[in-house]
N, C-alpha and C positions, 0 to 999 in steps of 0.2 A: 504494500500500500504506500502511496506517496505521502510524504510528510512535509509539513510547512512549519516554519519557525516564526512565531509572533511574540514579540517582547521577550526574547530569549527562552521561549518555551516551545517544544516540539509538539505538533498536533498531527494526527492522522487525518488526512483530508476527508476520507470517506466517512469518518465518524462525526464530522461537523454537522450542525443543524443546517437546514435549508436557509434559515435567516443568516447564520454565520457565513455560509457560502456566498449568499447574496451580498453581504457587507464586504467580504473579501474581494468579490468581483468588482464592486464599485470602487474599492480602495485601489485595486490594480488599474482600473480605468483612469482614476484621478491621477495616479502616479504617472501614467503614460502621457496624459494631457499636460501635466506639469513639465515633463521632459520635452514634449513637443513645443510648448510655449517658451521654454527656456532657450531652445535652439532658435526659434523664430525671433526672439528678442535679440539674440546675438547677431543674427543676420540683419535685423533692422538697425541695430547700433552701428554695425559696420557700414551700412548704406548711409546712415546719417553722417558719419565721419567723412565719408567720401563726398557727399553733397556739401558739407560745410567747407571742406578743403577747396572744392571746385568754386564755391561762392567766394571765398576769400581770394582765390586767384583771379576770378572775374572782376572783383572789386578793385584789386591792385592794378589790373590791366586797363580798367575803364576810366572814364572821366570822373572827376570829383567836383563838388560845388565850392570852388574857391574863387 
């Protein structure tokens, strides 16, 4: 039987209640979504830095109000 570890305790998956299995499934889903959003945040932060750099370069090359 497969076992899972929760809070440093081992449990046999097949012996968990349906409610516990449902909560575990939702916890796994949320963990996956958090990983996906963390990766998406990293991509967006990288893009933001690139746009900021490009803006600064465009401002330096363009005209100013003097």
